[in-house]
CHARMM internal coordinates of N, CA and C (Angstrom, degrees):
IC EDIT
DIST 1 N 1 CA 1.4357
DIST 1 CA 1 C 1.5250
ANGL 1 N 1 CA 1 C 110.36
DIST 1 C 2 N 1.3262
ANGL 1 CA 1 C 2 N 118.30
DIHE 1 N 1 CA 1 C 2 N -34.55
DIST 2 N 2 CA 1.4608
ANGL 1 C 2 N 2 CA 120.60
DIHE 1 CA 1 C 2 N 2 CA -178.27
DIST 2 CA 2 C 1.5380
ANGL 2 N 2 CA 2 C 110.47
DIHE 1 C 2 N 2 CA 2 C -65.67
DIST 2 C 3 N 1.3207
ANGL 2 CA 2 C 3 N 116.40
DIHE 2 N 2 CA 2 C 3 N -36.22
DIST 3 N 3 CA 1.4478
ANGL 2 C 3 N 3 CA 119.64
DIHE 2 CA 2 C 3 N 3 CA 179.70
DIST 3 CA 3 C 1.5467
ANGL 3 N 3 CA 3 C 110.54
DIHE 2 C 3 N 3 CA 3 C -66.70
DIST 3 C 4 N 1.3028
ANGL 3 CA 3 C 4 N 116.41
DIHE 3 N 3 CA 3 C 4 N -38.65
DIST 4 N 4 CA 1.4673
ANGL 3 C 4 N 4 CA 120.18
DIHE 3 CA 3 C 4 N 4 CA 177.21
DIST 4 CA 4 C 1.5067
ANGL 4 N 4 CA 4 C 111.54
DIHE 3 C 4 N 4 CA 4 C -65.34
DIST 4 C 5 N 1.3285
ANGL 4 CA 4 C 5 N 117.40
DIHE 4 N 4 CA 4 C 5 N -40.18
DIST 5 N 5 CA 1.4631
ANGL 4 C 5 N 5 CA 121.63
DIHE 4 CA 4 C 5 N 5 CA 178.14
DIST 5 CA 5 C 1.5156
ANGL 5 N 5 CA 5 C 110.75
DIHE 4 C 5 N 5 CA 5 C -65.59
DIST 5 C 6 N 1.3057
ANGL 5 CA 5 C 6 N 117.01
DIHE 5 N 5 CA 5 C 6 N -39.98
DIST 6 N 6 CA 1.4816
ANGL 5 C 6 N 6 CA 121.56
DIHE 5 CA 5 C 6 N 6 CA 178.49
DIST 6 CA 6 C 1.5359
ANGL 6 N 6 CA 6 C 109.29
DIHE 5 C 6 N 6 CA 6 C -64.93
DIST 6 C 7 N 1.3389
ANGL 6 CA 6 C 7 N 116.66
DIHE 6 N 6 CA 6 C 7 N -40.73
DIST 7 N 7 CA 1.4503
ANGL 6 C 7 N 7 CA 120.20
DIHE 6 CA 6 C 7 N 7 CA 179.74
DIST 7 CA 7 C 1.5055
ANGL 7 N 7 CA 7 C 110.62
DIHE 6 C 7 N 7 CA 7 C -64.90
DIST 7 C 8 N 1.3493
ANGL 7 CA 7 C 8 N 117.82
DIHE 7 N 7 CA 7 C 8 N -41.69
DIST 8 N 8 CA 1.4622
ANGL 7 C 8 N 8 CA 121.44
DIHE 7 CA 7 C 8 N 8 CA 178.32
DIST 8 CA 8 C 1.5272
ANGL 8 N 8 CA 8 C 110.26
DIHE 7 C 8 N 8 CA 8 C -63.77
DIST 8 C 9 N 1.3207
ANGL 8 CA 8 C 9 N 117.42
DIHE 8 N 8 CA 8 C 9 N -40.55
DIST 9 N 9 CA 1.4601
ANGL 8 C 9 N 9 CA 121.09
DIHE 8 CA 8 C 9 N 9 CA 179.42
DIST 9 CA 9 C 1.5203
ANGL 9 N 9 CA 9 C 111.09
DIHE 8 C 9 N 9 CA 9 C -64.81
DIST 9 C 10 N 1.3343
ANGL 9 CA 9 C 10 N 117.96
DIHE 9 N 9 CA 9 C 10 N -43.14
DIST 10 N 10 CA 1.4531
ANGL 9 C 10 N 10 CA 121.55
DIHE 9 CA 9 C 10 N 10 CA 178.73
DIST 10 CA 10 C 1.5576
ANGL 10 N 10 CA 10 C 110.13
DIHE 9 C 10 N 10 CA 10 C -64.89
DIST 10 C 11 N 1.3173
ANGL 10 CA 10 C 11 N 116.17
DIHE 10 N 10 CA 10 C 11 N -39.31
DIST 11 N 11 CA 1.4679
ANGL 10 C 11 N 11 CA 119.75
DIHE 10 CA 10 C 11 N 11 CA 177.89
DIST 11 CA 11 C 1.5144
ANGL 11 N 11 CA 11 C 109.45
DIHE 10 C 11 N 11 CA 11 C -62.57
DIST 11 C 12 N 1.3202
ANGL 11 CA 11 C 12 N 116.95
DIHE 11 N 11 CA 11 C 12 N -44.23
DIST 12 N 12 CA 1.4585
ANGL 11 C 12 N 12 CA 121.24
DIHE 11 CA 11 C 12 N 12 CA -179.95
DIST 12 CA 12 C 1.5347
ANGL 12 N 12 CA 12 C 110.65
DIHE 11 C 12 N 12 CA 12 C -62.77
DIST 12 C 13 N 1.3479
ANGL 12 CA 12 C 13 N 118.06
DIHE 12 N 12 CA 12 C 13 N -43.42
DIST 13 N 13 CA 1.4511
ANGL 12 C 13 N 13 CA 121.00
DIHE 12 CA 12 C 13 N 13 CA 178.19
DIST 13 CA 13 C 1.5239
ANGL 13 N 13 CA 13 C 112.21
DIHE 12 C 13 N 13 CA 13 C -63.35
DIST 13 C 14 N 1.3238
ANGL 13 CA 13 C 14 N 116.24
DIHE 13 N 13 CA 13 C 14 N -40.21
DIST 14 N 14 CA 1.4739
ANGL 13 C 14 N 14 CA 120.30
DIHE 13 CA 13 C 14 N 14 CA 177.65
DIST 14 CA 14 C 1.5272
ANGL 14 N 14 CA 14 C 110.33
DIHE 13 C 14 N 14 CA 14 C -63.98
DIST 14 C 15 N 1.3223
ANGL 14 CA 14 C 15 N 117.03
DIHE 14 N 14 CA 14 C 15 N -41.58
DIST 15 N 15 CA 1.4506
ANGL 14 C 15 N 15 CA 120.71
DIHE 14 CA 14 C 15 N 15 CA 177.88
DIST 15 CA 15 C 1.5238
ANGL 15 N 15 CA 15 C 111.08
DIHE 14 C 15 N 15 CA 15 C -63.03
DIST 15 C 16 N 1.3352
ANGL 15 CA 15 C 16 N 117.53
DIHE 15 N 15 CA 15 C 16 N -39.64
DIST 16 N 16 CA 1.4503
ANGL 15 C 16 N 16 CA 121.27
DIHE 15 CA 15 C 16 N 16 CA 177.18
DIST 16 CA 16 C 1.5350
ANGL 16 N 16 CA 16 C 109.74
DIHE 15 C 16 N 16 CA 16 C -64.04
DIST 16 C 17 N 1.3443
ANGL 16 CA 16 C 17 N 117.67
DIHE 16 N 16 CA 16 C 17 N -41.29
DIST 17 N 17 CA 1.4544
ANGL 16 C 17 N 17 CA 121.96
DIHE 16 CA 16 C 17 N 17 CA 176.73
DIST 17 CA 17 C 1.5250
ANGL 17 N 17 CA 17 C 109.96
DIHE 16 C 17 N 17 CA 17 C -59.76
DIST 17 C 18 N 1.3042
ANGL 17 CA 17 C 18 N 118.08
DIHE 17 N 17 CA 17 C 18 N -43.35
DIST 18 N 18 CA 1.4578
ANGL 17 C 18 N 18 CA 120.45
DIHE 17 CA 17 C 18 N 18 CA 178.74
DIST 18 CA 18 C 1.5212
ANGL 18 N 18 CA 18 C 111.79
DIHE 17 C 18 N 18 CA 18 C -63.05
DIST 18 C 19 N 1.3061
ANGL 18 CA 18 C 19 N 116.48
DIHE 18 N 18 CA 18 C 19 N -40.89
DIST 19 N 19 CA 1.4726
ANGL 18 C 19 N 19 CA 120.40
DIHE 18 CA 18 C 19 N 19 CA -179.41
DIST 19 CA 19 C 1.5215
ANGL 19 N 19 CA 19 C 111.41
DIHE 18 C 19 N 19 CA 19 C -69.25
DIST 19 C 20 N 1.3113
ANGL 19 CA 19 C 20 N 117.63
DIHE 19 N 19 CA 19 C 20 N -44.94
DIST 20 N 20 CA 1.4741
ANGL 19 C 20 N 20 CA 120.27
DIHE 19 CA 19 C 20 N 20 CA -175.80
DIST 20 CA 20 C 1.5167
ANGL 20 N 20 CA 20 C 111.14
DIHE 19 C 20 N 20 CA 20 C -66.83
DIST 20 C 21 N 1.3237
ANGL 20 CA 20 C 21 N 117.46
DIHE 20 N 20 CA 20 C 21 N -39.33
DIST 21 N 21 CA 1.4522
ANGL 20 C 21 N 21 CA 120.74
DIHE 20 CA 20 C 21 N 21 CA -178.79
DIST 21 CA 21 C 1.5266
ANGL 21 N 21 CA 21 C 113.03
DIHE 20 C 21 N 21 CA 21 C -89.59
DIST 21 C 22 N 1.3269
ANGL 21 CA 21 C 22 N 117.45
DIHE 21 N 21 CA 21 C 22 N -1.57
DIST 22 N 22 CA 1.4670
ANGL 21 C 22 N 22 CA 123.76
DIHE 21 CA 21 C 22 N 22 CA -179.09
DIST 22 CA 22 C 1.5172
ANGL 22 N 22 CA 22 C 111.96
DIHE 21 C 22 N 22 CA 22 C 62.16
DIST 22 C 23 N 1.3328
ANGL 22 CA 22 C 23 N 117.48
DIHE 22 N 22 CA 22 C 23 N 28.37
DIST 23 N 23 CA 1.4458
ANGL 22 C 23 N 23 CA 121.05
DIHE 22 CA 22 C 23 N 23 CA 178.23
DIST 23 CA 23 C 1.5234
ANGL 23 N 23 CA 23 C 112.45
DIHE 22 C 23 N 23 CA 23 C -77.17
DIST 23 C 24 N 1.3182
ANGL 23 CA 23 C 24 N 117.09
DIHE 23 N 23 CA 23 C 24 N -15.25
DIST 24 N 24 CA 1.4634
ANGL 23 C 24 N 24 CA 120.13
DIHE 23 CA 23 C 24 N 24 CA -179.53
DIST 24 CA 24 C 1.5344
ANGL 24 N 24 CA 24 C 111.55
DIHE 23 C 24 N 24 CA 24 C -63.64
DIST 24 C 25 N 1.3350
ANGL 24 CA 24 C 25 N 116.06
DIHE 24 N 24 CA 24 C 25 N -19.07
DIST 25 N 25 CA 1.4759
ANGL 24 C 25 N 25 CA 119.15
DIHE 24 CA 24 C 25 N 25 CA -179.38
DIST 25 CA 25 C 1.5305
ANGL 25 N 25 CA 25 C 112.42
DIHE 24 C 25 N 25 CA 25 C -82.87
DIST 25 C 26 N 1.3289
ANGL 25 CA 25 C 26 N 116.61
DIHE 25 N 25 CA 25 C 26 N -15.56
DIST 26 N 26 CA 1.4637
ANGL 25 C 26 N 26 CA 119.96
DIHE 25 CA 25 C 26 N 26 CA -176.95
DIST 26 CA 26 C 1.5041
ANGL 26 N 26 CA 26 C 111.19
DIHE 25 C 26 N 26 CA 26 C -82.62
DIST 26 C 27 N 1.3051
ANGL 26 CA 26 C 27 N 114.60
DIHE 26 N 26 CA 26 C 27 N 161.08
DIST 27 N 27 CA 1.4670
ANGL 26 C 27 N 27 CA 120.86
DIHE 26 CA 26 C 27 N 27 CA 172.44
DIST 27 CA 27 C 1.5020
ANGL 27 N 27 CA 27 C 108.22
DIHE 26 C 27 N 27 CA 27 C -76.75
DIST 27 C 28 N 1.3361
ANGL 27 CA 27 C 28 N 117.07
DIHE 27 N 27 CA 27 C 28 N 159.80
DIST 28 N 28 CA 1.4737
ANGL 27 C 28 N 28 CA 119.32
DIHE 27 CA 27 C 28 N 28 CA -176.55
DIST 28 CA 28 C 1.5361
ANGL 28 N 28 CA 28 C 114.17
DIHE 27 C 28 N 28 CA 28 C -55.66
DIST 28 C 29 N 1.3518
ANGL 28 CA 28 C 29 N 116.80
DIHE 28 N 28 CA 28 C 29 N -40.51
DIST 29 N 29 CA 1.4533
ANGL 28 C 29 N 29 CA 118.48
DIHE 28 CA 28 C 29 N 29 CA -178.83
DIST 29 CA 29 C 1.5217
ANGL 29 N 29 CA 29 C 111.35
DIHE 28 C 29 N 29 CA 29 C -67.92
DIST 29 C 30 N 1.3334
ANGL 29 CA 29 C 30 N 117.62
DIHE 29 N 29 CA 29 C 30 N -35.90
DIST 30 N 30 CA 1.4573
ANGL 29 C 30 N 30 CA 120.94
DIHE 29 CA 29 C 30 N 30 CA 178.68
DIST 30 CA 30 C 1.5348
ANGL 30 N 30 CA 30 C 110.54
DIHE 29 C 30 N 30 CA 30 C -68.25
DIST 30 C 31 N 1.3452
ANGL 30 CA 30 C 31 N 115.84
DIHE 30 N 30 CA 30 C 31 N -38.40
DIST 31 N 31 CA 1.4526
ANGL 30 C 31 N 31 CA 120.60
DIHE 30 CA 30 C 31 N 31 CA 177.82
DIST 31 CA 31 C 1.5358
ANGL 31 N 31 CA 31 C 110.03
DIHE 30 C 31 N 31 CA 31 C -64.64
DIST 31 C 32 N 1.3263
ANGL 31 CA 31 C 32 N 117.10
DIHE 31 N 31 CA 31 C 32 N -38.81
DIST 32 N 32 CA 1.4576
ANGL 31 C 32 N 32 CA 121.59
DIHE 31 CA 31 C 32 N 32 CA 178.92
DIST 32 CA 32 C 1.5326
ANGL 32 N 32 CA 32 C 110.41
DIHE 31 C 32 N 32 CA 32 C -64.30
DIST 32 C 33 N 1.3135
ANGL 32 CA 32 C 33 N 116.57
DIHE 32 N 32 CA 32 C 33 N -44.07
DIST 33 N 33 CA 1.4808
ANGL 32 C 33 N 33 CA 120.46
DIHE 32 CA 32 C 33 N 33 CA 178.69
DIST 33 CA 33 C 1.5338
ANGL 33 N 33 CA 33 C 110.01
DIHE 32 C 33 N 33 CA 33 C -62.38
DIST 33 C 34 N 1.3282
ANGL 33 CA 33 C 34 N 116.45
DIHE 33 N 33 CA 33 C 34 N -45.79
DIST 34 N 34 CA 1.4645
ANGL 33 C 34 N 34 CA 119.15
DIHE 33 CA 33 C 34 N 34 CA -179.56
DIST 34 CA 34 C 1.5210
ANGL 34 N 34 CA 34 C 111.77
DIHE 33 C 34 N 34 CA 34 C -61.87
DIST 34 C 35 N 1.3360
ANGL 34 CA 34 C 35 N 115.75
DIHE 34 N 34 CA 34 C 35 N -46.36
DIST 35 N 35 CA 1.4690
ANGL 34 C 35 N 35 CA 119.99
DIHE 34 CA 34 C 35 N 35 CA -179.82
DIST 35 CA 35 C 1.5116
ANGL 35 N 35 CA 35 C 111.43
DIHE 34 C 35 N 35 CA 35 C -63.29
DIST 35 C 36 N 1.2989
ANGL 35 CA 35 C 36 N 117.46
DIHE 35 N 35 CA 35 C 36 N -37.83
DIST 36 N 36 CA 1.4675
ANGL 35 C 36 N 36 CA 121.66
DIHE 35 CA 35 C 36 N 36 CA 179.81
DIST 36 CA 36 C 1.5372
ANGL 36 N 36 CA 36 C 110.29
DIHE 35 C 36 N 36 CA 36 C -65.39
DIST 36 C 37 N 1.3244
ANGL 36 CA 36 C 37 N 116.09
DIHE 36 N 36 CA 36 C 37 N -43.95
DIST 37 N 37 CA 1.4640
ANGL 36 C 37 N 37 CA 119.30
DIHE 36 CA 36 C 37 N 37 CA 176.63
DIST 37 CA 37 C 1.5238
ANGL 37 N 37 CA 37 C 112.33
DIHE 36 C 37 N 37 CA 37 C -64.23
DIST 37 C 38 N 1.3174
ANGL 37 CA 37 C 38 N 116.04
DIHE 37 N 37 CA 37 C 38 N -40.40
DIST 38 N 38 CA 1.4605
ANGL 37 C 38 N 38 CA 120.75
DIHE 37 CA 37 C 38 N 38 CA 179.09
DIST 38 CA 38 C 1.5377
ANGL 38 N 38 CA 38 C 111.00
DIHE 37 C 38 N 38 CA 38 C -63.27
DIST 38 C 39 N 1.3115
ANGL 38 CA 38 C 39 N 117.50
DIHE 38 N 38 CA 38 C 39 N -44.71
DIST 39 N 39 CA 1.4558
ANGL 38 C 39 N 39 CA 121.50
DIHE 38 CA 38 C 39 N 39 CA 178.26
DIST 39 CA 39 C 1.5165
ANGL 39 N 39 CA 39 C 111.49
DIHE 38 C 39 N 39 CA 39 C -65.77
DIST 39 C 40 N 1.3213
ANGL 39 CA 39 C 40 N 117.16
DIHE 39 N 39 CA 39 C 40 N -39.06
DIST 40 N 40 CA 1.4787
ANGL 39 C 40 N 40 CA 121.39
DIHE 39 CA 39 C 40 N 40 CA 178.37
DIST 40 CA 40 C 1.5360
ANGL 40 N 40 CA 40 C 110.72
DIHE 39 C 40 N 40 CA 40 C -63.40
DIST 40 C 41 N 1.3148
ANGL 40 CA 40 C 41 N 117.85
DIHE 40 N 40 CA 40 C 41 N -45.49
DIST 41 N 41 CA 1.4694
ANGL 40 C 41 N 41 CA 121.05
DIHE 40 CA 40 C 41 N 41 CA -178.81
DIST 41 CA 41 C 1.5175
ANGL 41 N 41 CA 41 C 110.01
DIHE 40 C 41 N 41 CA 41 C -66.86
DIST 41 C 42 N 1.3434
ANGL 41 CA 41 C 42 N 117.21
DIHE 41 N 41 CA 41 C 42 N -41.95
DIST 42 N 42 CA 1.4579
ANGL 41 C 42 N 42 CA 120.98
DIHE 41 CA 41 C 42 N 42 CA 178.46
DIST 42 CA 42 C 1.5115
ANGL 42 N 42 CA 42 C 110.57
DIHE 41 C 42 N 42 CA 42 C -62.98
DIST 42 C 43 N 1.3291
ANGL 42 CA 42 C 43 N 116.70
DIHE 42 N 42 CA 42 C 43 N -42.96
DIST 43 N 43 CA 1.4606
ANGL 42 C 43 N 43 CA 121.02
DIHE 42 CA 42 C 43 N 43 CA 179.38
DIST 43 CA 43 C 1.5290
ANGL 43 N 43 CA 43 C 111.75
DIHE 42 C 43 N 43 CA 43 C -63.49
DIST 43 C 44 N 1.3271
ANGL 43 CA 43 C 44 N 116.78
DIHE 43 N 43 CA 43 C 44 N -41.03
DIST 44 N 44 CA 1.4528
ANGL 43 C 44 N 44 CA 119.61
DIHE 43 CA 43 C 44 N 44 CA 178.44
DIST 44 CA 44 C 1.5257
ANGL 44 N 44 CA 44 C 111.25
DIHE 43 C 44 N 44 CA 44 C -66.31
DIST 44 C 45 N 1.3320
ANGL 44 CA 44 C 45 N 117.46
DIHE 44 N 44 CA 44 C 45 N -36.19
DIST 45 N 45 CA 1.4677
ANGL 44 C 45 N 45 CA 120.83
DIHE 44 CA 44 C 45 N 45 CA 178.89
DIST 45 CA 45 C 1.5184
ANGL 45 N 45 CA 45 C 110.93
DIHE 44 C 45 N 45 CA 45 C -67.44
DIST 45 C 46 N 1.3387
ANGL 45 CA 45 C 46 N 116.78
DIHE 45 N 45 CA 45 C 46 N -41.09
DIST 46 N 46 CA 1.4712
ANGL 45 C 46 N 46 CA 119.59
DIHE 45 CA 45 C 46 N 46 CA 177.97
DIST 46 CA 46 C 1.5282
ANGL 46 N 46 CA 46 C 110.61
DIHE 45 C 46 N 46 CA 46 C -65.68
DIST 46 C 47 N 1.3223
ANGL 46 CA 46 C 47 N 117.08
DIHE 46 N 46 CA 46 C 47 N -43.43
DIST 47 N 47 CA 1.4612
ANGL 46 C 47 N 47 CA 121.21
DIHE 46 CA 46 C 47 N 47 CA 179.44
DIST 47 CA 47 C 1.5379
ANGL 47 N 47 CA 47 C 111.30
DIHE 46 C 47 N 47 CA 47 C -61.99
DIST 47 C 48 N 1.3373
ANGL 47 CA 47 C 48 N 116.06
DIHE 47 N 47 CA 47 C 48 N -45.03
DIST 48 N 48 CA 1.4422
ANGL 47 C 48 N 48 CA 120.49
DIHE 47 CA 47 C 48 N 48 CA 178.94
DIST 48 CA 48 C 1.5233
ANGL 48 N 48 CA 48 C 112.24
DIHE 47 C 48 N 48 CA 48 C -62.40
DIST 48 C 49 N 1.3065
ANGL 48 CA 48 C 49 N 115.17
DIHE 48 N 48 CA 48 C 49 N -42.27
DIST 49 N 49 CA 1.4642
ANGL 48 C 49 N 49 CA 119.12
DIHE 48 CA 48 C 49 N 49 CA 175.88
DIST 49 CA 49 C 1.5139
ANGL 49 N 49 CA 49 C 112.29
DIHE 48 C 49 N 49 CA 49 C -63.08
DIST 49 C 50 N 1.2967
ANGL 49 CA 49 C 50 N 117.09
DIHE 49 N 49 CA 49 C 50 N -39.65
DIST 50 N 50 CA 1.4730
ANGL 49 C 50 N 50 CA 120.94
DIHE 49 CA 49 C 50 N 50 CA 179.61
DIST 50 CA 50 C 1.5220
ANGL 50 N 50 CA 50 C 111.88
DIHE 49 C 50 N 50 CA 50 C -67.40
DIST 50 C 51 N 1.3109
ANGL 50 CA 50 C 51 N 117.14
DIHE 50 N 50 CA 50 C 51 N -37.24
DIST 51 N 51 CA 1.4638
ANGL 50 C 51 N 51 CA 120.92
DIHE 50 CA 50 C 51 N 51 CA -177.21
DIST 51 CA 51 C 1.5213
ANGL 51 N 51 CA 51 C 111.94
DIHE 50 C 51 N 51 CA 51 C -80.59
DIST 51 C 52 N 1.3279
ANGL 51 CA 51 C 52 N 118.64
DIHE 51 N 51 CA 51 C 52 N -44.26
DIST 52 N 52 CA 1.4580
ANGL 51 C 52 N 52 CA 121.29
DIHE 51 CA 51 C 52 N 52 CA -169.89
DIST 52 CA 52 C 1.5321
ANGL 52 N 52 CA 52 C 114.78
DIHE 51 C 52 N 52 CA 52 C -98.78
DIST 52 C 53 N 1.3112
ANGL 52 CA 52 C 53 N 119.48
DIHE 52 N 52 CA 52 C 53 N -22.82
DIST 53 N 53 CA 1.4762
ANGL 52 C 53 N 53 CA 119.54
DIHE 52 CA 52 C 53 N 53 CA -177.32
DIST 53 CA 53 C 1.5262
ANGL 53 N 53 CA 53 C 112.29
DIHE 52 C 53 N 53 CA 53 C -62.33
DIST 53 C 54 N 1.3354
ANGL 53 CA 53 C 54 N 120.68
DIHE 53 N 53 CA 53 C 54 N -41.12
DIST 54 N 54 CA 1.4709
ANGL 53 C 54 N 54 CA 117.26
DIHE 53 CA 53 C 54 N 54 CA 179.17
DIST 54 CA 54 C 1.5341
ANGL 54 N 54 CA 54 C 113.02
DIHE 53 C 54 N 54 CA 54 C -59.37
DIST 54 C 55 N 1.3320
ANGL 54 CA 54 C 55 N 116.79
DIHE 54 N 54 CA 54 C 55 N -36.77
DIST 55 N 55 CA 1.4801
ANGL 54 C 55 N 55 CA 119.91
DIHE 54 CA 54 C 55 N 55 CA 178.85
DIST 55 CA 55 C 1.5160
ANGL 55 N 55 CA 55 C 110.50
DIHE 54 C 55 N 55 CA 55 C -65.16
DIST 55 C 56 N 1.3226
ANGL 55 CA 55 C 56 N 117.32
DIHE 55 N 55 CA 55 C 56 N -41.96
DIST 56 N 56 CA 1.4650
ANGL 55 C 56 N 56 CA 120.72
DIHE 55 CA 55 C 56 N 56 CA -179.01
DIST 56 CA 56 C 1.5177
ANGL 56 N 56 CA 56 C 110.70
DIHE 55 C 56 N 56 CA 56 C -69.05
DIST 56 C 57 N 1.3123
ANGL 56 CA 56 C 57 N 116.92
DIHE 56 N 56 CA 56 C 57 N -38.62
DIST 57 N 57 CA 1.4589
ANGL 56 C 57 N 57 CA 120.07
DIHE 56 CA 56 C 57 N 57 CA -179.89
DIST 57 CA 57 C 1.5273
ANGL 57 N 57 CA 57 C 108.82
DIHE 56 C 57 N 57 CA 57 C -65.81
DIST 57 C 58 N 1.3065
ANGL 57 CA 57 C 58 N 117.86
DIHE 57 N 57 CA 57 C 58 N -43.11
DIST 58 N 58 CA 1.4769
ANGL 57 C 58 N 58 CA 120.40
DIHE 57 CA 57 C 58 N 58 CA 178.52
DIST 58 CA 58 C 1.5322
ANGL 58 N 58 CA 58 C 110.35
DIHE 57 C 58 N 58 CA 58 C -63.47
DIST 58 C 59 N 1.3206
ANGL 58 CA 58 C 59 N 117.91
DIHE 58 N 58 CA 58 C 59 N -39.62
DIST 59 N 59 CA 1.4668
ANGL 58 C 59 N 59 CA 120.45
DIHE 58 CA 58 C 59 N 59 CA 178.53
DIST 59 CA 59 C 1.5351
ANGL 59 N 59 CA 59 C 110.30
DIHE 58 C 59 N 59 CA 59 C -63.65
DIST 59 C 60 N 1.3179
ANGL 59 CA 59 C 60 N 117.20
DIHE 59 N 59 CA 59 C 60 N -41.10
DIST 60 N 60 CA 1.4638
ANGL 59 C 60 N 60 CA 120.49
DIHE 59 CA 59 C 60 N 60 CA 179.09
DIST 60 CA 60 C 1.5449
ANGL 60 N 60 CA 60 C 110.11
DIHE 59 C 60 N 60 CA 60 C -66.45
DIST 60 C 61 N 1.3049
ANGL 60 CA 60 C 61 N 117.93
DIHE 60 N 60 CA 60 C 61 N -41.76
DIST 61 N 61 CA 1.4524
ANGL 60 C 61 N 61 CA 121.36
DIHE 60 CA 60 C 61 N 61 CA 179.16
DIST 61 CA 61 C 1.5286
ANGL 61 N 61 CA 61 C 110.69
DIHE 60 C 61 N 61 CA 61 C -64.37
DIST 61 C 62 N 1.3002
ANGL 61 CA 61 C 62 N 116.98
DIHE 61 N 61 CA 61 C 62 N -39.40
DIST 62 N 62 CA 1.4850
ANGL 61 C 62 N 62 CA 119.53
DIHE 61 CA 61 C 62 N 62 CA 176.91
DIST 62 CA 62 C 1.5195
ANGL 62 N 62 CA 62 C 111.03
DIHE 61 C 62 N 62 CA 62 C -67.82
DIST 62 C 63 N 1.3035
ANGL 62 CA 62 C 63 N 117.37
DIHE 62 N 62 CA 62 C 63 N -37.74
DIST 63 N 63 CA 1.4720
ANGL 62 C 63 N 63 CA 121.74
DIHE 62 CA 62 C 63 N 63 CA -178.52
DIST 63 CA 63 C 1.5542
ANGL 63 N 63 CA 63 C 109.94
DIHE 62 C 63 N 63 CA 63 C -64.44
DIST 63 C 64 N 1.3001
ANGL 63 CA 63 C 64 N 116.35
DIHE 63 N 63 CA 63 C 64 N -42.99
DIST 64 N 64 CA 1.4659
ANGL 63 C 64 N 64 CA 119.70
DIHE 63 CA 63 C 64 N 64 CA -179.20
DIST 64 CA 64 C 1.5307
ANGL 64 N 64 CA 64 C 112.01
DIHE 63 C 64 N 64 CA 64 C -87.90
DIST 64 C 65 N 1.3276
ANGL 64 CA 64 C 65 N 115.61
DIHE 64 N 64 CA 64 C 65 N 6.80
DIST 65 N 65 CA 1.4818
ANGL 64 C 65 N 65 CA 123.23
DIHE 64 CA 64 C 65 N 65 CA 176.72
DIST 65 CA 65 C 1.5058
ANGL 65 N 65 CA 65 C 112.26
DIHE 64 C 65 N 65 CA 65 C 56.75
DIST 65 C 66 N 1.2924
ANGL 65 CA 65 C 66 N 116.75
DIHE 65 N 65 CA 65 C 66 N 35.55
DIST 66 N 66 CA 1.4759
ANGL 65 C 66 N 66 CA 121.20
DIHE 65 CA 65 C 66 N 66 CA 173.42
DIST 66 CA 66 C 1.5298
ANGL 66 N 66 CA 66 C 109.39
DIHE 65 C 66 N 66 CA 66 C -73.91
DIST 66 C 67 N 1.3479
ANGL 66 CA 66 C 67 N 114.84
DIHE 66 N 66 CA 66 C 67 N -38.21
DIST 67 N 67 CA 1.4646
ANGL 66 C 67 N 67 CA 120.05
DIHE 66 CA 66 C 67 N 67 CA 173.37
DIST 67 CA 67 C 1.5177
ANGL 67 N 67 CA 67 C 107.62
DIHE 66 C 67 N 67 CA 67 C -125.61
DIST 67 C 68 N 1.2898
ANGL 67 CA 67 C 68 N 115.88
DIHE 67 N 67 CA 67 C 68 N 157.05
DIST 68 N 68 CA 1.4641
ANGL 67 C 68 N 68 CA 120.54
DIHE 67 CA 67 C 68 N 68 CA -178.05
DIST 68 CA 68 C 1.5164
ANGL 68 N 68 CA 68 C 111.37
DIHE 67 C 68 N 68 CA 68 C -94.49
END
COOR INIT
IC SEED 1 N 1 CA 1 C
IC BUILD
């Protein structure tokens, strides 16, 4: 029963996503293209943050002389 409730919750969240972004008006192939681009941009942002944020944080800490 818990799996069914989780599935219903995920379906409801996906439906809300479609309504908020107005994707329900698009055809399935257009929705797939949009979602693919969205996931690609989000993935690149996460990767960039993972790679470059430690360098920036270390530069800030050195600038304010928190670490030597």
